[in-house]
One Martini backbone bead per residue (centre of mass of N, CA, C, O) as a GRO file, in nm:
protein
  207
    1MET     BB    1   1.450  -1.674   2.191
    2THR     BB    2   1.165  -1.797   2.195
    3HIS     BB    3   1.037  -1.566   2.354
    4GLY     BB    4   1.090  -1.352   2.132
    5PHE     BB    5   0.920  -1.488   1.913
    6MET     BB    6   0.651  -1.485   2.068
    7LYS     BB    7   0.626  -1.180   2.092
    8ARG     BB    8   0.625  -1.121   1.788
    9ASP     BB    9   0.380  -1.294   1.716
   10ILE     BB   10   0.176  -1.143   1.893
   11ALA     BB   11   0.219  -0.863   1.768
   12ALA     BB   12   0.146  -0.948   1.478
   13PHE     BB   13  -0.138  -1.044   1.545
   14ILE     BB   14  -0.251  -0.773   1.645
   15ILE     BB   15  -0.196  -0.609   1.390
   16ASN     BB   16  -0.357  -0.790   1.188
   17LEU     BB   17  -0.627  -0.766   1.333
   18PHE     BB   18  -0.653  -0.461   1.306
   19ILE     BB   19  -0.638  -0.440   1.001
   20ILE     BB   20  -0.886  -0.607   0.935
   21ALA     BB   21  -1.092  -0.443   1.099
   22ALA     BB   22  -1.036  -0.165   0.968
   23GLU     BB   23  -1.097  -0.247   0.672
   24LEU     BB   24  -1.384  -0.341   0.714
   25SER     BB   25  -1.489  -0.064   0.806
   26VAL     BB   26  -1.420   0.085   0.543
   27ILE     BB   27  -1.579  -0.092   0.347
   28ILE     BB   28  -1.860  -0.061   0.477
   29ILE     BB   29  -1.855   0.257   0.439
   30LYS     BB   30  -1.726   0.322   0.147
   31LEU     BB   31  -1.844   0.144  -0.083
   32PRO     BB   32  -2.144   0.231  -0.073
   33ARG     BB   33  -2.065   0.536  -0.129
   34SER     BB   34  -1.863   0.494  -0.396
   35GLY     BB   35  -1.825   0.232  -0.523
   36PRO     BB   36  -1.641   0.122  -0.794
   37SER     BB   37  -1.462   0.390  -0.804
   38ALA     BB   38  -1.270   0.315  -0.561
   39PHE     BB   39  -1.074   0.117  -0.741
   40ARG     BB   40  -0.890   0.357  -0.863
   41TYR     BB   41  -0.742   0.355  -0.594
   42TYR     BB   42  -0.442   0.284  -0.457
   43THR     BB   43  -0.522   0.293  -0.165
   44LEU     BB   44  -0.734   0.067  -0.167
   45LEU     BB   45  -0.554  -0.155  -0.288
   46SER     BB   46  -0.340  -0.151  -0.062
   47ASN     BB   47  -0.542  -0.219   0.169
   48LEU     BB   48  -0.641  -0.488   0.052
   49MET     BB   49  -0.364  -0.620   0.057
   50GLY     BB   50  -0.334  -0.597   0.365
   51MET     BB   51  -0.579  -0.773   0.433
   52ALA     BB   52  -0.483  -1.026   0.287
   53ALA     BB   53  -0.226  -1.057   0.455
   54GLY     BB   54  -0.375  -1.088   0.726
   55ILE     BB   55  -0.539  -1.342   0.657
   56VAL     BB   56  -0.295  -1.526   0.590
   57PHE     BB   57  -0.162  -1.495   0.860
   58MET     BB   58  -0.390  -1.626   1.025
   59LEU     BB   59  -0.390  -1.899   0.884
   60SER     BB   60  -0.094  -1.959   0.957
   61PHE     BB   61  -0.109  -1.923   1.266
   62PHE     BB   62  -0.337  -2.151   1.318
   63SER     BB   63  -0.231  -2.394   1.124
   64GLY     BB   64   0.088  -2.421   1.041
   65PHE     BB   65   0.106  -2.395   0.733
   66LYS     BB   66   0.392  -2.382   0.545
   67ARG     BB   67   0.277  -2.306   0.254
   68LEU     BB   68   0.187  -2.009   0.354
   69VAL     BB   69   0.448  -1.847   0.400
   70PRO     BB   70   0.521  -1.729   0.120
   71ALA     BB   71   0.250  -1.583   0.078
   72LYS     BB   72   0.259  -1.409   0.332
   73THR     BB   73   0.525  -1.261   0.262
   74ILE     BB   74   0.450  -1.141  -0.012
   75LEU     BB   75   0.196  -0.986   0.072
   76ARG     BB   76   0.333  -0.812   0.287
   77PHE     BB   77   0.531  -0.677   0.097
   78TYR     BB   78   0.332  -0.552  -0.100
   79ALA     BB   79   0.170  -0.396   0.109
   80THR     BB   80   0.403  -0.226   0.224
   81CYS     BB   81   0.478  -0.086  -0.042
   82MET     BB   82   0.202   0.036  -0.114
   83LEU     BB   83   0.159   0.190   0.154
   84ALA     BB   84   0.419   0.358   0.141
   85PHE     BB   85   0.346   0.500  -0.123
   86THR     BB   86   0.091   0.631  -0.020
   87PHE     BB   87   0.216   0.791   0.212
   88ILE     BB   88   0.415   0.959   0.031
   89ILE     BB   89   0.213   1.086  -0.165
   90VAL     BB   90   0.057   1.240   0.047
   91ILE     BB   91   0.299   1.408   0.158
   92ALA     BB   92   0.455   1.496  -0.129
   93VAL     BB   93   0.179   1.573  -0.303
   94LEU     BB   94  -0.112   1.621  -0.179
   95ALA     BB   95  -0.051   1.820   0.049
   96PRO     BB   96   0.083   2.050  -0.119
   97MET     BB   97  -0.165   2.088  -0.303
   98ALA     BB   98  -0.358   2.173  -0.081
   99MET     BB   99  -0.189   2.420   0.018
  100SER     BB  100  -0.187   2.575  -0.263
  101VAL     BB  101  -0.526   2.606  -0.207
  102LYS     BB  102  -0.578   2.659   0.109
  103MET     BB  103  -0.566   2.377   0.243
  104ASP     BB  104  -0.613   2.149   0.490
  105PRO     BB  105  -0.421   1.846   0.516
  106SER     BB  106  -0.549   1.683   0.762
  107PHE     BB  107  -0.766   1.515   0.601
  108LEU     BB  108  -0.539   1.302   0.502
  109TYR     BB  109  -0.506   1.182   0.825
  110LEU     BB  110  -0.783   1.234   1.030
  111GLY     BB  111  -0.975   1.092   0.902
  112HIS     BB  112  -1.108   0.797   0.922
  113ASP     BB  113  -1.002   0.679   0.656
  114ALA     BB  114  -0.728   0.829   0.641
  115PHE     BB  115  -0.596   0.728   0.899
  116LEU     BB  116  -0.600   0.427   0.822
  117GLN     BB  117  -0.491   0.439   0.512
  118HIS     BB  118  -0.245   0.670   0.540
  119LEU     BB  119  -0.121   0.576   0.839
  120ALA     BB  120  -0.171   0.323   1.017
  121HIS     BB  121  -0.135   0.093   0.810
  122PRO     BB  122   0.148   0.157   0.701
  123VAL     BB  123   0.295   0.145   0.975
  124LEU     BB  124   0.207  -0.143   1.067
  125SER     BB  125   0.313  -0.299   0.822
  126PHE     BB  126   0.608  -0.219   0.856
  127VAL     BB  127   0.652  -0.328   1.140
  128SER     BB  128   0.576  -0.622   1.081
  129PHE     BB  129   0.779  -0.680   0.851
  130VAL     BB  130   1.055  -0.577   0.983
  131PHE     BB  131   1.015  -0.678   1.313
  132LEU     BB  132   0.811  -0.959   1.323
  133GLU     BB  133   0.860  -1.110   1.060
  134ASP     BB  134   0.936  -1.387   0.857
  135ASN     BB  135   1.148  -1.327   0.543
  136ARG     BB  136   1.335  -1.568   0.420
  137THR     BB  137   1.153  -1.638   0.150
  138LEU     BB  138   1.234  -1.388   0.011
  139LYS     BB  139   1.294  -1.261  -0.299
  140LYS     BB  140   1.490  -1.051  -0.500
  141LYS     BB  141   1.253  -1.000  -0.723
  142GLN     BB  142   1.018  -0.846  -0.571
  143PRO     BB  143   1.073  -0.541  -0.623
  144SER     BB  144   1.023  -0.566  -0.932
  145ILE     BB  145   0.736  -0.680  -0.922
  146MET     BB  146   0.615  -0.440  -0.769
  147LEU     BB  147   0.669  -0.234  -0.988
  148LEU     BB  148   0.496  -0.372  -1.209
  149LEU     BB  149   0.227  -0.343  -1.058
  150THR     BB  150   0.229  -0.034  -1.049
  151LEU     BB  151   0.251   0.008  -1.357
  152CYS     BB  152  -0.013  -0.129  -1.428
  153TYR     BB  153  -0.188   0.075  -1.290
  154ALA     BB  154  -0.091   0.324  -1.450
  155VAL     BB  155  -0.163   0.226  -1.734
  156VAL     BB  156  -0.464   0.179  -1.691
  157LEU     BB  157  -0.531   0.473  -1.601
  158ILE     BB  158  -0.425   0.617  -1.853
  159LEU     BB  159  -0.616   0.477  -2.052
  160LEU     BB  160  -0.879   0.569  -1.909
  161ASN     BB  161  -0.812   0.867  -1.953
  162ALA     BB  162  -0.784   0.864  -2.267
  163VAL     BB  163  -1.104   0.755  -2.288
  164ARG     BB  164  -1.274   0.898  -2.053
  165ILE     BB  165  -1.357   0.710  -1.797
  166VAL     BB  166  -1.131   0.852  -1.628
  167ASP     BB  167  -1.038   1.083  -1.359
  168GLY     BB  168  -0.744   0.995  -1.280
  169PRO     BB  169  -0.714   1.043  -0.941
  170TYR     BB  170  -0.438   1.165  -1.009
  171PRO     BB  171  -0.263   1.425  -1.135
  172PHE     BB  172  -0.041   1.238  -1.297
  173LEU     BB  173  -0.299   1.096  -1.468
  174GLN     BB  174  -0.391   1.370  -1.607
  175ILE     BB  175  -0.331   1.395  -1.938
  176TYR     BB  176  -0.518   1.654  -2.014
  177ASN     BB  177  -0.353   1.849  -1.793
  178ASN     BB  178  -0.084   1.742  -1.931
  179PRO     BB  179   0.193   1.717  -2.065
  180VAL     BB  180   0.365   1.459  -2.186
  181TRP     BB  181   0.639   1.519  -2.039
  182VAL     BB  182   0.514   1.526  -1.756
  183THR     BB  183   0.410   1.238  -1.743
  184ILE     BB  184   0.685   1.104  -1.795
  185LEU     BB  185   0.826   1.228  -1.552
  186TRP     BB  186   0.649   1.117  -1.336
  187ILE     BB  187   0.672   0.811  -1.400
  188THR     BB  188   0.978   0.792  -1.385
  189GLY     BB  189   1.020   0.902  -1.099
  190LEU     BB  190   0.821   0.708  -0.949
  191SER     BB  191   0.955   0.445  -1.040
  192GLY     BB  192   1.232   0.489  -0.915
  193PHE     BB  193   1.126   0.529  -0.628
  194ASN     BB  194   0.971   0.265  -0.599
  195TYR     BB  195   1.210   0.074  -0.622
  196LEU     BB  196   1.379   0.186  -0.392
  197MET     BB  197   1.171   0.135  -0.174
  198ASN     BB  198   1.139  -0.169  -0.215
  199TYR     BB  199   1.436  -0.239  -0.160
  200LEU     BB  200   1.456  -0.122   0.129
  201ILE     BB  201   1.235  -0.298   0.248
  202TYR     BB  202   1.365  -0.566   0.182
  203LYS     BB  203   1.629  -0.521   0.343
  204ALA     BB  204   1.494  -0.465   0.619
  205GLY     BB  205   1.327  -0.752   0.623
  206THR     BB  206   1.616  -0.940   0.553
  207ARG     BB  207   1.856  -0.881   0.771
   0.00000   0.00000   0.00000
């Protein structure tokens, strides 16, 4: 049993090290190019959350400081939920929209930034959370809290769209391009799906 735990710890260490290195490479390349406007993207925020989870994991791994365990677990859960939501939005919303205007959607998965942020990081975070890390300290309220965090992002971006400071960055946030009922339908549907996804990830990781 101990040998099994050690294997999982080493695998989680390797995954978290890769995530930190990959995100640093994206930040070094992307932020100077995009500037502060990059922070309007849920994708970037979810990946930064993943990097934060990886850093806290490393601190916990090397220090053995038990008080870091709850923070490590919560951050990994939040990151996994946010990254999974990013992954699904790309597949279910952005890729079909690209194809509808005759664009090849592969750029959403295979570009340097896109591959790391839309595909590799979400998958690795899910694997680490569900199969490798100890999540027994995670509370049942966390799926609801994660939904509230996502809703806060949506509300802030809708308000910024309303005062025309920001356009989008996602089609369902462009309130001037959609009727009010369409925006409400989008937000309601995505909120329900987001909570269900958060809950399923929580159950999978704490089984």
